[in-house]
C-alpha atoms as a printed R data frame, in Angstrom:
    type eleno elety resid chain resno       x      y       z
1   ATOM     1    CA   MET     A     1  92.348 78.080  95.450
2   ATOM     2    CA   ILE     A     2  94.840 80.064  93.407
3   ATOM     3    CA   ARG     A     3  93.525 80.949  89.959
4   ATOM     4    CA   PHE     A     4  95.110 83.322  87.441
5   ATOM     5    CA   TYR     A     5  95.704 83.786  83.724
6   ATOM     6    CA   ARG     A     6  99.014 84.116  81.934
7   ATOM     7    CA   LYS     A     7  99.820 85.127  78.380
8   ATOM     8    CA   ILE     A     8 101.809 82.387  76.605
9   ATOM     9    CA   PHE     A     9 102.844 83.256  73.057
10  ATOM    10    CA   PHE     A    10  99.453 84.194  71.533
11  ATOM    11    CA   PHE     A    11  97.396 82.143  73.985
12  ATOM    12    CA   ASN     A    12  95.772 82.696  77.364
13  ATOM    13    CA   LEU     A    13  96.818 80.041  79.860
14  ATOM    14    CA   ARG     A    14  94.749 79.453  82.983
15  ATOM    15    CA   GLU     A    15  96.666 78.140  85.977
16  ATOM    16    CA   ILE     A    16  94.969 76.684  89.057
17  ATOM    17    CA   TRP     A    17  96.697 75.497  92.231
18  ATOM    18    CA   PHE     A    18  95.682 73.086  94.994
19  ATOM    19    CA   ASN     A    19  91.861 72.963  94.918
20  ATOM    20    CA   TYR     A    20  90.216 71.776  91.687
21  ATOM    21    CA   GLN     A    21  86.529 71.982  90.743
22  ATOM    22    CA   PHE     A    22  85.506 70.321  87.485
23  ATOM    23    CA   SER     A    23  84.197 72.355  84.552
24  ATOM    24    CA   VAL     A    24  83.435 71.054  81.050
25  ATOM    25    CA   ALA     A    25  85.378 74.027  79.638
26  ATOM    26    CA   ASP     A    26  88.529 72.561  81.225
27  ATOM    27    CA   ILE     A    27  88.544 69.832  78.585
28  ATOM    28    CA   PHE     A    28  89.083 72.324  75.773
29  ATOM    29    CA   GLY     A    29  90.984 75.233  77.319
30  ATOM    30    CA   ILE     A    30  94.730 75.714  77.826
31  ATOM    31    CA   ASN     A    31  94.931 74.851  81.505
32  ATOM    32    CA   VAL     A    32  97.414 73.752  84.141
33  ATOM    33    CA   PHE     A    33  96.271 72.273  87.462
34  ATOM    34    CA   ARG     A    34  99.186 72.205  89.913
35  ATOM    35    CA   ASP     A    35  99.609 70.233  93.137
36  ATOM    36    CA   VAL     A    36  95.951 69.185  93.218
37  ATOM    37    CA   LYS     A    37  94.944 68.208  96.777
38  ATOM    38    CA   ASN     A    38  91.428 66.891  96.092
39  ATOM    39    CA   VAL     A    39  92.198 64.422  93.278
40  ATOM    40    CA   ASP     A    40  90.088 61.682  94.851
41  ATOM    41    CA   ARG     A    41  86.948 63.839  94.579
42  ATOM    42    CA   ASN     A    42  87.357 64.847  90.926
43  ATOM    43    CA   ILE     A    43  87.703 63.602  87.385
44  ATOM    44    CA   ILE     A    44  90.427 65.844  86.030
45  ATOM    45    CA   PRO     A    45  90.771 66.080  82.233
46  ATOM    46    CA   GLY     A    46  94.312 66.026  80.921
47  ATOM    47    CA   VAL     A    47  97.749 64.460  81.220
48  ATOM    48    CA   LYS     A    48  98.820 63.557  84.747
49  ATOM    49    CA   GLU     A    49 102.346 64.261  86.003
50  ATOM    50    CA   ILE     A    50 103.916 63.654  89.399
51  ATOM    51    CA   SER     A    51 106.505 66.117  90.632
52  ATOM    52    CA   HIS     A    52 108.032 66.575  94.092
53  ATOM    53    CA   THR     A    53 108.620 69.352  96.537
54  ATOM    54    CA   ILE     A    54 109.738 69.992 100.126
55  ATOM    55    CA   GLN     A    55 107.232 71.162 102.707
56  ATOM    56    CA   ILE     A    56 107.284 72.285 106.324
57  ATOM    57    CA   ASN     A    57 104.254 71.763 108.534
58  ATOM    58    CA   LEU     A    58 103.500 75.210 109.990
59  ATOM    59    CA   GLU     A    59 100.919 73.820 112.421
60  ATOM    60    CA   GLN     A    60 103.815 73.018 114.755
61  ATOM    61    CA   ASP     A    61 104.972 75.717 117.153
62  ATOM    62    CA   LEU     A    62 107.956 77.824 116.061
63  ATOM    63    CA   GLU     A    63 110.312 76.102 118.509
64  ATOM    64    CA   ALA     A    64 109.489 72.703 117.031
65  ATOM    65    CA   ILE     A    65 109.960 74.013 113.483
66  ATOM    66    CA   ALA     A    66 113.314 75.603 114.393
67  ATOM    67    CA   SER     A    67 114.493 72.412 116.078
68  ATOM    68    CA   HIS     A    68 114.568 70.752 112.656
69  ATOM    69    CA   PHE     A    69 116.850 73.398 111.131
70  ATOM    70    CA   SER     A    70 120.410 72.177 110.667
71  ATOM    71    CA   GLU     A    71 123.025 73.508 113.081
72  ATOM    72    CA   ASP     A    72 124.642 75.326 110.157
73  ATOM    73    CA   VAL     A    73 121.381 77.181 109.434
74  ATOM    74    CA   ARG     A    74 120.864 78.176 113.075
75  ATOM    75    CA   ARG     A    75 124.458 79.350 113.491
76  ATOM    76    CA   LYS     A    76 124.533 81.411 110.302
77  ATOM    77    CA   VAL     A    77 121.148 83.020 110.966
78  ATOM    78    CA   ARG     A    78 122.342 84.112 114.417
79  ATOM    79    CA   LYS     A    79 125.442 85.641 112.842
80  ATOM    80    CA   ALA     A    80 123.432 87.432 110.147
81  ATOM    81    CA   GLU     A    81 121.191 88.946 112.814
82  ATOM    82    CA   LYS     A    82 124.227 90.183 114.759
83  ATOM    83    CA   GLU     A    83 125.685 91.668 111.564
84  ATOM    84    CA   GLY     A    84 122.549 93.756 111.110
85  ATOM    85    CA   VAL     A    85 120.895 92.012 108.169
86  ATOM    86    CA   THR     A    86 117.211 92.974 107.986
87  ATOM    87    CA   CYS     A    87 114.349 91.123 106.313
88  ATOM    88    CA   TYR     A    88 110.989 92.469 105.205
89  ATOM    89    CA   PHE     A    89 107.996 91.859 102.935
90  ATOM    90    CA   HIS     A    90 107.007 94.424 100.329
91  ATOM    91    CA   ASN     A    91 105.484 93.987  96.876
92  ATOM    92    CA   GLU     A    92 107.923 96.322  95.119
93  ATOM    93    CA   THR     A    93 107.545 94.687  91.722
94  ATOM    94    CA   ASP     A    94 110.035 96.787  89.744
95  ATOM    95    CA   LYS     A    95 112.773 96.337  92.327
96  ATOM    96    CA   PHE     A    96 112.084 92.632  92.684
97  ATOM    97    CA   VAL     A    97 112.030 91.904  88.943
98  ATOM    98    CA   ALA     A    98 115.271 93.827  88.357
99  ATOM    99    CA   PHE     A    99 116.988 91.909  91.175
100 ATOM   100    CA   ILE     A   100 115.740 88.459  90.147
101 ATOM   101    CA   ASN     A   101 116.516 89.022  86.468
102 ATOM   102    CA   ASP     A   102 120.062 90.114  87.256
103 ATOM   103    CA   PHE     A   103 120.566 86.902  89.228
104 ATOM   104    CA   ALA     A   104 118.899 84.772  86.521
105 ATOM   105    CA   ALA     A   105 121.052 86.303  83.783
106 ATOM   106    CA   LYS     A   106 124.229 85.517  85.705
107 ATOM   107    CA   LYS     A   107 123.041 81.997  86.448
108 ATOM   108    CA   LYS     A   108 121.834 81.551  82.851
109 ATOM   109    CA   THR     A   109 118.351 80.506  83.830
110 ATOM   110    CA   PHE     A   110 114.825 81.795  83.174
111 ATOM   111    CA   THR     A   111 113.949 85.419  83.873
112 ATOM   112    CA   THR     A   112 110.588 86.958  84.764
113 ATOM   113    CA   SER     A   113 108.847 90.237  83.940
114 ATOM   114    CA   LYS     A   114 106.710 92.880  85.580
115 ATOM   115    CA   ARG     A   115 103.772 91.706  83.469
116 ATOM   116    CA   LYS     A   116 104.111 88.141  84.742
117 ATOM   117    CA   MET     A   117 104.223 89.323  88.336
118 ATOM   118    CA   ILE     A   118 101.200 91.587  87.901
119 ATOM   119    CA   GLU     A   119  99.264 88.672  86.360
120 ATOM   120    CA   LEU     A   120  99.594 86.879  89.705
121 ATOM   121    CA   GLY     A   121  97.606 89.663  91.363
122 ATOM   122    CA   GLU     A   122  96.754 89.140  95.028
123 ATOM   123    CA   TYR     A   123  98.415 85.723  95.084
124 ATOM   124    CA   ILE     A   124 101.996 87.030  95.109
125 ATOM   125    CA   ASN     A   125 104.154 88.109  98.062
126 ATOM   126    CA   MET     A   126 107.782 89.272  97.851
127 ATOM   127    CA   SER     A   127 110.431 89.366 100.566
128 ATOM   128    CA   PHE     A   128 113.915 90.894 100.772
129 ATOM   129    CA   ALA     A   129 117.051 90.596 102.907
130 ATOM   130    CA   GLU     A   130 119.144 93.771 103.088
131 ATOM   131    CA   TYR     A   131 122.393 94.888 104.636
132 ATOM   132    CA   ASP     A   132 123.399 98.530 104.788
133 ATOM   133    CA   GLY     A   133 120.644 99.457 102.313
134 ATOM   134    CA   ARG     A   134 121.692 96.846  99.732
135 ATOM   135    CA   ILE     A   135 119.569 93.819  98.780
136 ATOM   136    CA   LEU     A   136 121.438 90.538  99.294
137 ATOM   137    CA   ALA     A   137 118.584 88.082  98.697
138 ATOM   138    CA   ALA     A   138 114.965 88.119  97.557
139 ATOM   139    CA   GLN     A   139 112.149 85.609  97.251
140 ATOM   140    CA   SER     A   140 108.570 85.514  95.997
141 ATOM   141    CA   PHE     A   141 105.713 83.245  97.024
142 ATOM   142    CA   LEU     A   142 102.324 82.172  95.752
143 ATOM   143    CA   ILE     A   143  99.876 82.342  98.640
144 ATOM   144    CA   ASP     A   144  96.537 80.584  99.015
145 ATOM   145    CA   LYS     A   145  94.724 82.236 101.919
146 ATOM   146    CA   ASP     A   146  91.861 79.734 101.799
147 ATOM   147    CA   MET     A   147  93.932 76.552 101.840
148 ATOM   148    CA   LYS     A   148  96.615 78.205 104.007
149 ATOM   149    CA   ILE     A   149  99.446 77.129 101.710
150 ATOM   150    CA   VAL     A   150 102.419 79.238 100.654
151 ATOM   151    CA   THR     A   151 104.773 78.016  97.933
152 ATOM   152    CA   GLY     A   152 108.072 79.442  96.720
153 ATOM   153    CA   LEU     A   153 108.143 80.890  93.216
154 ATOM   154    CA   HIS     A   154 111.359 82.925  92.727
155 ATOM   155    CA   SER     A   155 114.579 83.075  94.696
156 ATOM   156    CA   GLY     A   156 117.789 84.970  94.021
157 ATOM   157    CA   THR     A   157 120.877 86.397  95.713
158 ATOM   158    CA   THR     A   158 123.875 88.589  94.899
159 ATOM   159    CA   ARG     A   159 126.359 85.739  95.329
160 ATOM   160    CA   LEU     A   160 127.195 85.764  91.599
161 ATOM   161    CA   GLN     A   161 127.960 89.477  91.477
162 ATOM   162    CA   GLU     A   162 131.580 90.546  91.145
163 ATOM   163    CA   GLY     A   163 133.128 91.263  94.532
164 ATOM   164    CA   ALA     A   164 130.229 89.754  96.480
165 ATOM   165    CA   ASP     A   165 130.891 88.515 100.011
166 ATOM   166    CA   LYS     A   166 129.469 85.056  99.314
167 ATOM   167    CA   SER     A   167 129.595 83.978 102.946
168 ATOM   168    CA   MET     A   168 127.570 86.962 104.082
169 ATOM   169    CA   VAL     A   169 125.123 86.587 101.191
170 ATOM   170    CA   GLY     A   170 124.637 82.929 102.143
171 ATOM   171    CA   ARG     A   171 123.917 83.888 105.749
172 ATOM   172    CA   ALA     A   172 121.433 86.563 104.650
173 ATOM   173    CA   HIS     A   173 119.695 84.071 102.361
174 ATOM   174    CA   LYS     A   174 119.289 81.552 105.177
175 ATOM   175    CA   MET     A   175 118.035 84.278 107.503
176 ATOM   176    CA   LEU     A   176 115.483 85.387 104.914
177 ATOM   177    CA   ILE     A   177 114.073 81.859 104.613
178 ATOM   178    CA   VAL     A   178 113.823 81.485 108.400
179 ATOM   179    CA   LYS     A   179 112.074 84.852 108.700
180 ATOM   180    CA   ASN     A   180 109.723 83.909 105.846
181 ATOM   181    CA   ILE     A   181 108.759 80.685 107.602
182 ATOM   182    CA   ALA     A   182 108.032 82.587 110.827
183 ATOM   183    CA   TYR     A   183 106.116 85.298 108.945
184 ATOM   184    CA   PHE     A   184 103.689 82.853 107.341
185 ATOM   185    CA   LYS     A   185 103.396 80.756 110.495
186 ATOM   186    CA   GLU     A   186 102.350 83.842 112.458
187 ATOM   187    CA   ARG     A   187  99.675 84.622 109.842
188 ATOM   188    CA   GLY     A   188  97.976 81.274 110.168
189 ATOM   189    CA   PHE     A   189  99.355 79.424 107.148
190 ATOM   190    CA   LYS     A   190  99.570 75.654 107.539
191 ATOM   191    CA   VAL     A   191 102.103 74.613 104.870
192 ATOM   192    CA   PHE     A   192 105.359 76.234 103.743
193 ATOM   193    CA   ASP     A   193 106.382 74.807 100.365
194 ATOM   194    CA   PHE     A   194 109.889 75.381  99.021
195 ATOM   195    CA   GLY     A   195 108.640 75.216  95.434
196 ATOM   196    CA   GLY     A   196 110.222 72.050  94.104
197 ATOM   197    CA   TYR     A   197 112.604 69.141  94.664
198 ATOM   198    CA   ALA     A   198 114.624 67.433  91.923
199 ATOM   199    CA   LEU     A   199 113.994 63.779  92.704
200 ATOM   200    CA   ASN     A   200 116.808 61.359  91.759
201 ATOM   201    CA   THR     A   201 118.731 64.105  89.988
202 ATOM   202    CA   LYS     A   202 122.300 63.487  88.866
203 ATOM   203    CA   ASP     A   203 122.972 67.177  88.358
204 ATOM   204    CA   GLU     A   204 125.382 68.334  91.081
205 ATOM   205    CA   SER     A   205 123.945 71.859  91.103
206 ATOM   206    CA   MET     A   206 120.413 70.533  91.649
207 ATOM   207    CA   LYS     A   207 121.678 68.200  94.381
208 ATOM   208    CA   GLY     A   208 123.110 71.242  96.126
209 ATOM   209    CA   ILE     A   209 119.779 73.073  95.902
210 ATOM   210    CA   ASN     A   210 117.963 69.977  97.234
211 ATOM   211    CA   ASN     A   211 120.308 69.740 100.215
212 ATOM   212    CA   PHE     A   212 120.005 73.474 100.890
213 ATOM   213    CA   LYS     A   213 116.207 73.204 101.093
214 ATOM   214    CA   LEU     A   214 116.371 70.050 103.213
215 ATOM   215    CA   SER     A   215 118.617 71.837 105.739
216 ATOM   216    CA   PHE     A   216 115.490 73.652 106.973
217 ATOM   217    CA   GLY     A   217 113.913 70.397 108.093
218 ATOM   218    CA   GLY     A   218 111.096 69.900 105.612
219 ATOM   219    CA   LYS     A   219 109.885 66.635 104.104
220 ATOM   220    CA   VAL     A   220 109.892 65.544 100.456
221 ATOM   221    CA   VAL     A   221 106.309 65.071  99.237
222 ATOM   222    CA   PRO     A   222 104.739 64.260  95.840
223 ATOM   223    CA   CYS     A   223 102.634 66.769  93.887
224 ATOM   224    CA   ILE     A   224  99.910 65.659  91.477
225 ATOM   225    CA   ASN     A   225  99.678 67.923  88.442
226 ATOM   226    CA   TYR     A   226  97.453 67.825  85.359
227 ATOM   227    CA   TYR     A   227  97.902 69.495  81.990
228 ATOM   228    CA   SER     A   228  94.983 69.962  79.616
229 ATOM   229    CA   TYR     A   229  95.597 68.230  76.284
230 ATOM   230    CA   SER     A   230  95.998 71.539  74.471
231 ATOM   231    CA   TYR     A   231  98.579 72.717  77.006
232 ATOM   232    CA   TRP     A   232 100.423 69.382  76.836
233 ATOM   233    CA   ILE     A   233 100.735 69.724  73.042
234 ATOM   234    CA   LEU     A   234 101.881 73.336  73.420
235 ATOM   235    CA   ARG     A   235 104.451 72.222  75.986
236 ATOM   236    CA   LYS     A   236 105.832 69.560  73.650
237 ATOM   237    CA   LEU     A   237 106.143 72.089  70.833
238 ATOM   238    CA   ALA     A   238 107.874 74.579  73.142
239 ATOM   239    CA   SER     A   239 110.353 71.880  74.184
240 ATOM   240    CA   LEU     A   240 111.000 70.981  70.555
241 ATOM   241    CA   PHE     A   241 111.844 74.598  69.710
242 ATOM   242    CA   ARG     A   242 113.708 75.162  73.015
243 ATOM   243    CA   LEU     A   243 111.146 77.623  74.311
244 ATOM   244    CA   SER     A   244 110.265 75.731  77.495
245 ATOM   245    CA   GLY     A   245 111.139 78.754  79.621
246 ATOM   246    CA   LYS     A   246 108.070 80.523  78.263
247 ATOM   247    CA   LEU     A   247 105.878 77.927  79.978
């Protein structure tokens, strides 16, 4: 089970992933229960929502997992390796936040903060792809060591930077994902979750992201989420005042 607290406006939000155990206090607190796996064994107080994601079964051997990668992924990863791109894990929070926020600002999407990353505590892992000492791509993951699930949280590249070699950045990004999959497979994780899938989207950008994730051979699966009533109201208010990014 992943369990941590976040500061939202003036409130403390508790977020729980995967494995839920009922508590009367859950009825009244500001809580989010994400991708609950044991729904059939619990009465979960709150508003139910179904989302979707893409997952790879890591209980296969690496050869079987790689066989589902698209030919484009395999070819570009081989080229990135020959070019000397390197990938590694390191929880360098300051470096990661600066990189992700630069990407988010250019893409005009939600940023993060060092405080938010620290709040995740032991549940966060960060990975980087570098070439010639320069970061080209970075990702973060929520990890559940008990349930053996890893799920993507942040992802960014330098493709939007002025003068960027977008082809090389794309190859490095693909290589980073492949190395991440192997890394978690080797450490006994059972599920690699890409962190979301925009089902039936008409947005061309989101379609592109969907197809990118699917090129690694995963399957689209539903996620059952619950929001406590107090959180659901807070979420509606945040949407009304265009502050959804805070949640």
